[in-house]
C-alpha positions as CSV (number, residue, x, y, z in Angstrom):
1,M,85.6,128.4,172.3
2,A,87.7,127.3,175.2
3,A,87.6,123.7,174.1
4,A,89.4,124.5,170.9
5,R,92.3,126.0,172.7
6,L,92.9,122.9,174.8
7,S,94.8,120.6,172.4
8,G,94.1,117.4,174.5
9,T,90.4,118.1,174.7
10,E,90.2,119.3,171.1
11,N,91.1,115.9,169.6
12,R,88.3,114.2,171.6
13,L,85.7,116.7,170.4
14,V,86.3,116.0,166.7
15,S,86.9,112.7,164.9
16,L,88.6,114.1,161.9
17,P,92.4,114.7,162.0
18,L,93.0,118.4,162.5
19,S,96.4,118.2,160.8
20,R,94.9,117.0,157.6
21,I,92.2,119.7,157.7
22,R,94.9,122.3,158.2
23,V,96.8,121.0,155.1
24,I,93.6,121.1,153.0
25,M,92.8,124.6,154.2
26,K,96.4,125.8,153.5
27,S,96.3,124.4,150.0
28,S,94.1,127.4,149.1
29,P,96.3,130.2,147.8
30,E,94.1,132.8,149.6
31,V,94.9,131.3,153.0
32,S,98.1,132.4,154.7
33,S,97.4,131.4,158.3
34,I,94.7,129.4,160.2
35,N,93.3,130.4,163.5
36,Q,92.9,127.4,165.9
37,D,89.2,128.2,166.4
38,A,88.6,128.3,162.7
39,L,90.3,125.0,162.3
40,F,88.3,123.4,165.0
41,L,85.0,124.8,163.7
42,T,85.8,123.7,160.2
43,A,86.5,120.2,161.4
44,K,83.4,120.0,163.5
45,A,81.2,121.4,160.7
46,T,82.6,118.9,158.3
47,E,82.0,116.1,160.7
48,L,78.4,117.1,161.3
49,F,77.8,117.4,157.5
50,V,79.2,114.0,156.8
51,Q,77.0,112.5,159.6
52,Y,74.0,114.3,158.2
53,L,74.7,113.0,154.7
54,A,75.2,109.5,155.9
55,T,72.1,109.5,158.1
56,Y,69.9,111.0,155.3
57,S,71.3,108.5,152.7
58,Y,70.7,105.6,155.0
59,K,67.2,106.6,155.9
60,H,66.2,107.2,152.3
61,G,68.2,104.5,150.6
62,R,67.9,100.8,150.0
63,G,70.9,100.0,152.3
64,K,68.4,100.0,155.2
65,E,67.2,96.6,154.1
66,K,70.7,95.2,154.5
67,N,71.4,97.3,157.5
68,A,74.3,99.0,155.6
69,L,75.0,102.3,153.9
70,T,76.1,101.8,150.3
71,Y,77.7,104.0,147.6
72,T,74.5,103.8,145.6
73,D,72.6,105.3,148.6
74,L,75.0,108.2,148.7
75,S,75.0,108.8,144.9
76,H,71.2,108.6,144.9
77,T,71.0,111.2,147.7
78,A,73.4,113.5,145.8
79,E,71.3,113.2,142.7
80,E,67.7,113.4,144.1
81,C,68.0,115.7,147.2
82,E,68.3,119.4,146.4
83,T,70.4,120.0,149.5
84,F,73.1,117.6,148.3
85,Q,72.9,118.2,144.5
86,F,76.3,120.0,144.6
87,L,77.8,116.6,145.3
88,A,76.4,115.0,142.2
89,D,79.8,115.3,140.3
90,I,81.7,113.9,143.2
91,L,79.3,111.0,143.8
92,P,78.1,110.0,140.4
93,K,75.9,106.9,139.8
94,K,77.9,103.8,139.0
95,I,77.7,102.6,135.5
96,L,79.4,99.7,133.6
97,A,82.4,100.6,131.6
98,S,80.7,99.2,128.4
99,K,77.7,101.4,129.0
100,Y,80.0,104.5,129.5
101,L,81.9,103.7,126.3
102,K,78.6,103.5,124.4
103,M,77.6,106.9,125.8
104,L,80.9,108.4,124.7
105,E,80.4,107.0,121.2
106,K,76.8,108.4,121.0
107,E,78.0,111.8,122.2
108,K,80.8,111.8,119.6
109,R,78.3,110.9,116.8
110,D,75.9,113.6,118.0
111,G,78.7,116.1,118.0
112,E,79.7,115.2,114.5
113,M,76.1,115.4,113.3
114,R,75.8,118.9,114.9
115,E,79.0,120.0,113.1
116,D,77.6,118.7,109.8
117,D,74.3,120.6,110.4
118,D,76.2,123.8,111.3
119,E,78.3,123.5,108.1
120,A,75.2,123.0,106.0
121,E,73.5,126.0,107.6
122,E,76.6,128.1,106.9
123,E,76.6,127.0,103.2
124,E,72.9,127.9,102.9
125,D,73.5,131.3,104.5
126,E,76.4,131.9,102.0
127,D,74.2,130.8,99.1
128,E,71.4,133.1,100.2
129,A,73.8,136.0,100.6
130,V,75.3,135.4,97.1
131,G,71.8,134.9,95.6
132,G,70.4,138.0,97.4
133,G,73.1,140.1,96.0
134,V,72.6,139.0,92.4
135,G,68.8,139.4,92.3
136,S,69.0,143.0,93.7
């Protein structure tokens, strides 16, 4: 990897700032030092991944009609394509705040209903245990 050792050439081979990538890599507690070749390869792999994600999202999204790549295209790709599903939490579909609040309320009600059901089941189990002991 002779190109990675030449700092002037290195910057032209990757578009991402190597100093930022180094900071991100060093933020991991398991990393103590970073080899220049590893830094260069990580930068290049990241760049190629982002290009692939963007190209795939553009080709399979609605942005092609407008000749633009949109957030919706990226989030749809993350949700629908198995290769990119690990990004679904990072690129969620956009929803209105009011719709999100309604979802939270529904989840809260469902959670309360489940708790009530659990309590009722526990009471029934206790009643059966008490009733079973008396009839024996």
